[in-house]
C-alpha positions as CSV (number, residue, x, y, z in Angstrom):
1,M,19.7,20.5,3.1
2,Q,19.8,17.8,5.8
3,R,18.7,14.4,5.0
4,R,15.9,12.7,7.1
5,D,17.1,9.8,9.1
6,K,15.7,6.3,8.2
7,A,13.6,5.9,11.3
8,N,11.7,9.2,10.8
9,Y,11.5,8.6,7.0
10,Y,9.5,5.4,7.6
11,L,7.5,6.9,10.5
12,D,6.6,9.8,8.1
13,I,5.2,7.2,5.7
14,A,3.3,5.5,8.5
15,E,1.8,8.8,9.5
16,T,0.7,9.3,5.9
17,V,-0.9,5.7,6.0
18,L,-2.9,6.5,9.0
19,E,-4.7,9.3,7.0
20,R,-6.8,6.3,5.5
21,G,-7.9,5.3,8.8
22,T,-11.6,5.2,9.6
23,C,-11.7,5.2,13.3
24,L,-13.4,8.0,15.3
25,R,-11.2,7.6,18.3
26,R,-7.6,7.0,17.2
27,N,-6.0,6.3,13.8
28,Y,-2.9,4.2,13.5
29,G,-0.7,3.8,10.6
30,A,1.7,0.7,10.4
31,I,4.4,-0.2,7.9
32,I,6.6,-3.3,8.0
33,V,10.0,-3.0,6.6
34,K,12.7,-5.4,6.0
35,N,16.1,-5.2,4.3
36,D,15.3,-1.3,3.8
37,E,12.2,-2.3,1.7
38,I,8.5,-1.6,2.7
39,V,6.9,-5.0,2.9
40,S,3.3,-3.9,3.7
41,T,1.3,-1.1,5.1
42,G,-1.9,-1.0,7.3
43,Y,-4.4,1.3,8.9
44,A,-7.4,1.0,11.1
45,G,-10.6,0.2,9.4
46,A,-13.7,-2.3,9.4
47,P,-13.2,-5.6,7.7
48,R,-13.8,-5.5,4.0
49,G,-17.3,-5.2,3.0
50,R,-18.4,-3.8,6.3
51,Q,-19.2,-0.1,7.1
52,N,-16.6,2.0,8.8
53,C,-17.2,3.9,12.0
54,S,-16.6,7.1,10.0
55,D,-19.3,6.1,7.5
56,I,-22.0,5.4,10.1
57,G,-20.7,8.2,12.5
58,D,-20.8,6.0,15.4
59,C,-18.3,4.2,17.7
60,A,-19.6,1.4,20.1
61,R,-16.6,2.0,22.5
62,Q,-17.3,5.9,22.6
63,K,-21.0,5.2,23.2
64,H,-20.3,2.9,26.1
65,N,-17.5,5.2,27.5
66,V,-14.9,2.4,27.3
67,A,-11.5,3.4,28.5
68,H,-8.5,3.5,26.2
69,G,-6.9,-0.1,26.1
70,E,-10.2,-1.9,27.1
71,R,-12.9,-3.9,25.4
72,Y,-11.4,-4.2,21.9
73,E,-14.0,-6.7,20.9
74,L,-16.5,-3.9,20.7
75,C,-14.4,-2.2,18.0
76,R,-15.5,-2.4,14.4
77,S,-11.9,-2.0,13.1
78,V,-9.2,-4.2,12.2
79,H,-6.1,-2.6,13.8
80,A,-3.5,-1.1,11.6
81,E,-0.7,-3.5,12.8
82,A,-3.0,-6.5,12.2
83,N,-3.8,-5.3,8.6
84,A,-0.1,-4.8,7.8
85,I,0.6,-8.3,9.0
86,I,-2.3,-9.7,7.1
87,A,-0.9,-8.0,3.9
88,A,2.6,-9.6,4.2
89,G,4.0,-13.0,3.9
90,R,5.7,-14.6,6.9
91,D,9.0,-14.8,5.4
92,Q,8.8,-11.0,4.8
93,M,8.2,-10.3,8.4
94,L,10.8,-12.5,10.0
95,G,13.3,-10.1,11.6
96,A,11.5,-7.2,10.1
97,T,10.7,-3.8,11.8
98,L,7.1,-2.4,12.3
99,Y,6.9,1.4,12.3
100,L,3.8,2.9,14.0
101,A,2.3,6.3,14.1
102,C,-1.0,7.3,15.8
103,H,-3.3,10.4,15.7
104,D,-5.9,11.1,18.3
105,E,-9.6,11.9,17.6
106,N,-8.5,15.6,16.9
107,G,-5.8,14.7,14.5
108,N,-3.0,15.3,16.8
109,L,0.1,13.0,17.1
110,E,-0.5,10.7,20.0
111,R,2.6,10.2,22.1
112,D,3.6,6.5,22.7
113,G,0.8,5.0,20.6
114,T,1.9,1.6,21.6
115,P,0.2,-1.5,20.1
116,C,-2.7,-3.1,22.1
117,P,-2.1,-6.5,23.7
118,M,-3.9,-8.3,20.8
119,C,-1.6,-6.5,18.3
120,R,1.4,-7.3,20.3
121,R,0.6,-11.0,20.1
122,L,0.2,-10.8,16.4
123,I,3.5,-9.0,16.1
124,I,5.2,-11.6,18.2
125,N,3.8,-14.4,16.1
126,A,4.6,-12.7,12.8
127,G,8.3,-12.8,13.8
128,I,8.8,-9.0,13.7
129,S,11.9,-8.2,15.7
130,R,11.4,-4.3,16.4
131,V,8.6,-1.9,16.8
132,I,9.4,1.8,16.3
133,I,6.7,4.1,17.7
134,R,6.6,7.9,16.8
135,N,6.3,10.1,19.8
136,T,7.0,13.5,18.2
137,R,7.9,14.6,14.7
138,D,11.5,13.6,15.4
139,A,11.5,11.5,18.5
140,F,10.5,7.8,18.7
141,T,10.7,4.8,20.9
142,V,12.3,1.6,19.8
143,V,10.8,-1.6,21.3
144,N,12.5,-5.0,21.0
145,V,9.7,-7.5,20.5
146,K,11.8,-10.0,22.5
147,D,11.1,-7.7,25.5
148,W,7.3,-8.2,25.2
149,V,7.8,-12.0,25.2
150,E,10.0,-11.9,28.2
151,K,8.7,-9.1,30.3
152,D,5.1,-8.2,29.4
153,D,2.7,-9.8,31.7
154,T,-0.4,-8.2,29.9
155,L,0.1,-11.0,27.3
């Protein structure tokens, strides 16, 4: 038996976390890991006490044919990355790694499910140093958050 590598081990957990998501378009699962310990997890869902899109069967962004990556203010959900950051203390996030997996509306793995610009800002301010994004069952992209600070003009 071959042992699963650490990155894919954590990505497998992130992919399990996304199964709690309530978005009708894309479900993300995020976990923050520091010193080989899971600090927190997060998935996309409406703020506490509010109805989820999956509960009401409606997505404002779908209804208005909003393109991927645009008009996030119409979204009912708090994103997975934001929920993971909210659940962790800052000292636990400094230098940590965020693992991210995404499924599309059909439940298929979304290749390069990169964080939106709002979540990138949160990740930067949280002090997270790397984001590892699942592309396939075994392949992933490693993003150095410092590169977003220095090179991402969308921020």
